[in-house]
N, C-alpha and C positions, 0 to 999 in steps of 0.2 A: 508509653511503649505503644507498639498497631497491635490493635487484634488482627488484623488480619492484611498482612504487611503487602503492598503492590507493586509490579515488579517495577515502574519508574516512578519519577520524585514529581510524576503530575501526569493526571487522570487525562488530560485535556493535552492531545500531540498536533503537532503539523508535519508540514514537510514541502518540498522544493521539486515541481517535473525537472527530472534529470533523465529523459529520454535520449539516447544517442544511437536510433536504428540508423540502417541503409531507409530511406523512405521513396517507394514508386521510384518517379523519373528523377524527386530532388537529390539523389544523393545520400552523404552521411549529413544527419542533423545533430545537433547540440543545442536541448534544449534550455539547458543552463546560458550559455550565449546567448540566446535570444531575448530572458526574463534576465539579461543583467544581474544575474546571483551573485557570481561570482565577484563583480566590481563592489558588487554593497551586500555582500552578505553581514559586515557587521550591522548594517542599517537592517537588516533581515532578521537577523537574530535577536535583535536590542527589540526588533515588533514584540516578538515572539515574547522577550521577558516582559514587556512594558504591559501584555494582557493575558499573563498569568501560564504562560506552558514555556515547559522547560523541556521539551522534545522535539525534535525534529528529524523525519526521514528525511535521507543528504545523499546524493549519490556518489560513489568514485566513478570515473568513466571508465571501463574496461578499454574499449577502444586506443584512447589518448594515453592511459599509462604502459601498457603494453607493448614496450618494442620488440619484443619477438627474442627469439632462444634464451630465455630465461629472465630477460634485463626488462628492468621498471621501474620507470622512471614517475613517483606522485608527486609533481612539481603541479598540476594543476590545482591538486583537491589543498594544496599549503596556505592557499589565504582562507579557504573555508576552515582549515585547522585552528588558526590562529585568531578566526575570529568567535570560533566553539569556546575559547578556550578562554577568550575575552570575559562573552558573555557566561559561560557556563551552562551551555546548552547542551545538553544530551541527544547525540548522533546517533540513529540508527538505518548502517550503511547498509546502503542498496546497491550491491555489486555489480551486478546486470539487469542493466533497467531495457531489453529490448536488442540492445547494441553490442558485438564480436569484434574483434578486432581485420582489419584490413586482412584480405588475404587467407583468414582461420576460416576454417568451414566444419560447421555444426553435425554434420555426417563424416567428417574425418576422425580417422581411427588417433588422434591425438590430442583430437577437442575436449573430454573431460580430465585428461591428465593436466591440459595447458590450463583449464579454467581451475582445479585444484591448486598447483601452483602459483596462480593470480589469487587465489583468496587467500593461501596463506601469507604469501607477501603482503597483501594489502592488513590482515591484521594484524604482523610483525611491525606495519608501518605508524597504523595509525592507536595503535592500543595503548601503549606506552606514553602516547602522548597525550593522551586526555583522558577524565574521570570517566570510571565504571559507574553503572553495568555495563558490560559491552554486547550490543546486540545488532544482529546482520540482518539480510535480507537476501540471501546467496542471488535468486533471478525469481526476478519480479514477475508476474502475475504466470505462469506457466503453459496453463491455460490458454490464456487469451493470446499470448504470442502463438501457440501453434495454432488458432486459428488464424490468426493476423498474417502470419509469416511463413507458415503451413499450406492454409489453403485459400485463403483474401486473395492475395498474392501484394497485402498493403506495403511488410516491411519483410527483411533479409530474413530469410532467404527464397524468399517471394514462391515457396511454392502456391500449387492449383489444384489439388485435390486432397482427400480426405487420407491417401496412404499415404502421404509427405506428411500431414498435421499427426497423426499418430506417431508415427514414427520420429517428428521433431520430440512433442511431447515427451517421449520416451526418453533419447537424449540430454534433454533438459530435467529431467527427473534426476539421472545415473551422476549428469554434472554436479548438481546441486547436494546430492547424498554426496558426493565426494568434496566439492567447498565448505560443507559441515564438516567434517572430520579434521579436513586440512585448518581452518580457522579453528578447531579445537584442541591441536596439537600446539599452537602457539599460545590460545587463550582456553585454556580445562574448561572455565564457569562461561563462557560464550553463551548468549540467547541466542535462538533463534525466531524470526518473524517470519513467516512462510504465507505470501498476500498472493491471494485470488481472487476471483470479482463474487460477490454474492448473485446468483439468480434464479431467477422463475423462469420456466417453458413453457406454454401455454398449447396448446393445438388450436388451430382459426374455428370459430365458430361454426364453421361448413364444412369443415376438416376430421370429424370426433376417430377417424380411419388415424389419424398420426398423432395420437394419443400418446402410444407408445415408442414413439420417437420422440415425442418432447418431455415423457419423461424420462427417459435417456440421456437426453440431450443435461437436463437440469439436475440428477441425481448423479448417472455414472461420467458423463463427459467433463463436466463442475466441479468432480470431486474428486478425477482423475489423481490428480499431480496429490494431492494431500493425502488421498490412501495409499500413494505411492512412497511418499515419506514418512508416513505413520507406520508402512508395512505390511496393510491391510493387501494390496497388490504389490506384483513382482516381489518378494522376498529376496528373489538373488540378487538386487541392488546395494541391499541393506539399508534400507528403510528402518526406521523405528521410533515409539514416541516420543525419547528426547530427541529422535533426529528431527521430527516435526514440532515440535517442542509448542511456542505460541501457534496460535490460528490467527491470521490477519484477513477479516472479509474486507472488500472497500464495496461501499453500496451507492448506489448511485439512481438517481430516479429510471434511466435506460436500462436499468436490470432486469427489472418482470417484461417481457417478450412475448410475442407470439411469436408461435414458429415459422419459418420457411424451408423449404425442400432445399432452398439454391441459397448461399449468400447470406449474409448477416440477418436477423430475424428482426424483427418490427418492434420497436420497445410500444408498452400497449398505454393509452389514456390515462392520464392518474383517475380517473371517472369510471375505467372500467372494470366490471364487479368481480372481474379474476383476479382481479389485485390482491394480495399476501399481506396481510399485516408483516409491519419489518419484522418484529418480533416472533412469529411463528417462523420468519429463515433461519435467524439467528439461534431459536432455539431446536432446529433438526440440526445443525451445524455442531453446535453442541454437545450433543445424544452421539453424534457421530462418531467424534473424538474424545471427548472429554477432557480438552487439552485447554491453558487458558487464551485465552479469545481478545482480542483487538479488534475493532474496528478502526482497519489502518489507512483508509480513503472515505471521506466522503465529504460533501460541499452542494447545495445548491448555485444554482444560475441568478444572476442580477440582484432584482428588487426579491427576491424568492429566498435569500438564502437566508435569513436569520427567519423565518417560516417552517426551513427544511430545518433548519440546527434543530429547533425546538420540535417537531416529526422526529428525528432520529432519537434526539434522548429520549424521549415520553414510550418511546418503542423502545431504546435501551433498556432503560429503567423497569419495563413491562418486563422482559429478560430474564432483567434481573431478580426478578421476583418469582419469576418462574425457576431460579438456581442456577444459571450461567455468570462462571465466573472471568466475567468481563473487566480485564485492564486498562480500557484507558479509549479513548476516541480521537482520531486523528482526523482535524480539518484542512484539508488537501486542498487545493494548496495555498501555500502562506498568499504564495504572493499571484496573483492573476498569471493566466498562459494561453496561450496561442491556440486555436481548432488546430488540431494537426490537419484537418484536409483543406477549411479554407484561409488560416494562417490568419483570421479572427479574433482578437481577441472575448475569452469564454465569461469574463467578470463571475469569476468562480470563486476567488480566493479571499482571504482577509483584508488584503492592500489590492486593488486595481492599479494598473501601472498606465499612464497618463506620457506618454511621448514629448519633449520638449528639447528639441534639437537635438536629437539623436540619442539622450538621456533618459529613460525610462525612472518617472520618479512615482512613488509608491505613495499612494492617496489610499489611505486604511478606509473600509465600510461601516464607519459608526455604529449603525442597526444592527449589523453582524454581531461587534466586538460585543456589544450593549447584553446582545443574547449570548453570548456566550459567559459574561461577566454575572447576569441573572443563574445563569447553571452552574457556574462556578459557587456561588454562594448557595445555592440548595444543597449540593453538595459538598460543602465547609471547606472549600479549596478557593487558594488565594487568587485574587483578582491582580496579581505584581507580584513577581518574584523577590525575593531578598537579597541579602547578597551570597548567601548561602544556600541554594533550591534542596540540596543534598541531603539537607538536615533535617526536615519533617517529608517523609516519603509517604506516598497515597499509603491511607488506610481503607481498603474496602470493605471494612467497614462500615462508615459511614457514605459511601455508595449504596450498599444495601441497605441501610436505616431511610437512607431521602428515598430510595426505591417502595420502601416501605412508607412513610409517611404521606407521598404523592399517588399511592394505589394507580398509577398509569396503567390503560388499558390497552389493550391491541386495537389497531384500529383499520381498518382497510381502506380507510380518505385521504389519498395521497395529493389533493390537489392543490 
């Protein structure tokens, strides 16, 4: 009997890049197609099983399945559902990863209702077909999408000012709350993982007068979506702790930045004395909401992947020792993904992708996987899933005891 049962069947999760945004002058992009994940779904999930991961963040492409007029065609995800069923990998369904259907306007009066109708249909389609627990991310990274689509002009709706960003993030929060309620009409016990970037913003060394602006962006802006979903801000939209449910933090090296008055901020060098330990950043979010937490995305690059995982795990366990309720760490992505801007492979996945005559061959990153196995053993987790991965769910007490044994200390040195 588990002393402290976790939400998921494995502590380590993974996932697959599934953006469907309208991207700058390139038009609609489909990252699932660009990584050939749909064609290789059985192999991709099989890889996760083989390294002891039983949960994957997975996307339903709203622009592709919503035919308008309340009609939906979920054929694009049938290969994923079939592979998930065969491998017994549990999906966390991402319902809107920066993309909305052609002809749909986030600022139109019917946007929120259309999204809720889609969420309801998606839940009705996937829940009866797969083993639970059923978990969804209604809208991925509302805060970041507000910047990228509302102020920086990178992706649809291509806004270019602060007012558009603030208007967009509010309507995305309203849609996400409506989506939660629609999903739970179908599956009342469905869990929600609301994912936002975990960031730190500091003023330039020669501009201490920008300290208030940096703090506001690090705390108020970065937490806006979580605050609305929790019900702390704009309670008229219907947010509540059970709507926020699980707090997902995306942790990357570029998340600690020096403030810029125009455009994206400047990522700090890892040797910068202003870098804060990840443990402290996780603990700040925990104290703000006191909700179950997951590191919803994290990865290093190239040969630094295993070192990054080592640092993230040490910081995560230091945060557990401080009392946060951490239910998992998602090594994202499972297979490599292209840089959105340049198209170059990032080499940040459990597998690299090698083009062989138009077919993207999966090449596991052995040092990264071995470091994963080391942490699985420390946490008393399986390094390979057995025939029934749901029979032995995560006991978070094992994670707590590992944190006590290791006695990891927060460390601001991230180089």
